[in-house]
N, C-alpha and C positions, 0 to 999 in steps of 0.2 A: 532440330529444334529442341530446346530444353523445356522441361515441365516447370510450371509455376507452382511453387509451394503455397497453398492457401493460408498457411500459418504465418508466413513472413509479414504480411500486412497487419495481422492481428498482434504479432509480437512487436512490430514497430509502433503500433498504437499504445500498447502497454508500456513500452520503453519510453515513449514520449510523455506519457502520464507520470511515470516514476521520476523522470528527469525534471519535469515541471515542478513536482512537489519538492524534490531535492533542491533545485535552484531557488524555490520560494523560501525554504528554510535557511539556506545560505545567505540570500539577500537580506532576509529579515534579521538574521544574526549580525550581519555586517552593520546594519543600521541601528542595532540595539545598543543602548547606553548602559543597561544594567548587566553586570557580569553574570548573575544567575540566569537571567533570561537568555543571554548569549550562549551560555553553556548548555542550557536545555535545548535550544534550537540546533546547536551543533550535534548533540546526541541524536536528535530527530533526523537531521540530515544524514548522519552516519547510518542510521537504520534504513533510510530510503536508499542509500548507496548499496546496501546489501540486496535490496530488491532489484536495483539496476543491474548488478552483477549477475543475479539469478536469471534475469530476462536475457541478458547478453549471452549467457551460457546456453540457454535454450535456443537462441538464434543460431548458434554454432553447432550444437550437438543434436538438436531436435528435442522432442518432448517425451520420449519413451520413458525415461526415468521418472519424469514428473507425473505421467499417467499412472505409473505403478505406485508412486508415493500417494497420489490422490486416492487410489483404490484402497490403500492401506491406512489412510489417515483416519484416526479416531475422532478428530475434531471437525471433520468436514460437514457434519450435520448440525453443528452449533451455529448460532448467530451471534454476531458481536454485540457487546453491551453498548448501547447508544446513549446511556445516561451521562449527561455532562458532569464534569468535575465541579464540585462546590460552586454552584451558580451565584451564591451570595457573595463570593470573593472575586468574581470575574472582573468587576469594576475596580477593585482595590488592589488586586494582585496580578501583575502582568504575566506571571508564570501560569496561573490558572487560565487566563485569557488565551495564551498561546496553546496550552493543552487542549482547551475546548475547540479552538480554531483547527488544530491538527486533527482532532477527533472527528470534527464535522467533515473535513476534507477526506479523511480515510473512509468514513461511512459512505460518502457519496461515491468514492472510487469502488468500494466493495459492492454497492448496489448496482453501479454501472456494469461491473464484470458479471454479476448474476443476471442482469437483464440481457446482456449480450449472449450469455450462455443459453438462455431460453429462446432468444429470437433467431439465432443462427440455424440454418438448415443442415449444416455440416456437423456430424457427430464429433469429428476430430477438433474442430474449432470450438464447439460447445464444451468439450472436455478441457481444452486449453483455458477457456474463460472460467470454468469451474475451479481449475487449479489456481488461476490468478486471484479469484475470490478467496480461496483458502489462504493464499499467501497474504492477502490484504487483511483477512481476519486475524492472522497471526501478528501482523504489524499492529493492529489495533490492540491486541492483547499486550504487546510489548509497550505500546504507548501508554496503556493503562498502568502497566507496571512502573514505567518511568515516572509518569505524572502522579501516580499514587503516593509518591514520596513527598510531594509538595502539599 
C-alpha cells in the first residue's frame, strides 16, 4: 500500500486557484476591445502562468526547496499593499478597473493561503500555505509594478 502525500490535495487546490485566475485573465483579454487593456490582461495572465509552473514543479519535486526559500525569504513578514489604484479613475479608465479587480482577487488569494496556514494541523501543510502566501504577495508586488505604469 502506498502512502498518501498530504500535500497533494493542497497543491491541487493551489493549482486550481492559479489556473482559475489565469483563465479569467485570458477570457477577459479575449473579450476586451481595447488594445491596452488586452495587453495588460495578457501580462497578468503570463504572471499567473509563472505561479502555475511553480506549483506544478512542487507537485513533481516536493517542497523542500520551497521550505528553504521560505526560511531565507526577507519579505515573508511583509504584508501586501491593499491600496487600490487611483479609485478616481476606476470608472473612466478600464486599465485601472482591471488592475483593481486583479489586486482584489490577489489579496483574497493571499488571505486564503494565510488562513489555511493557520488552520491546518499539519506543520508541513502549514508551511506550504505560508510559502504560497509568500508567492502571492510577490505576485501582488509584481501587479503593483505593472499597474503602477498606468
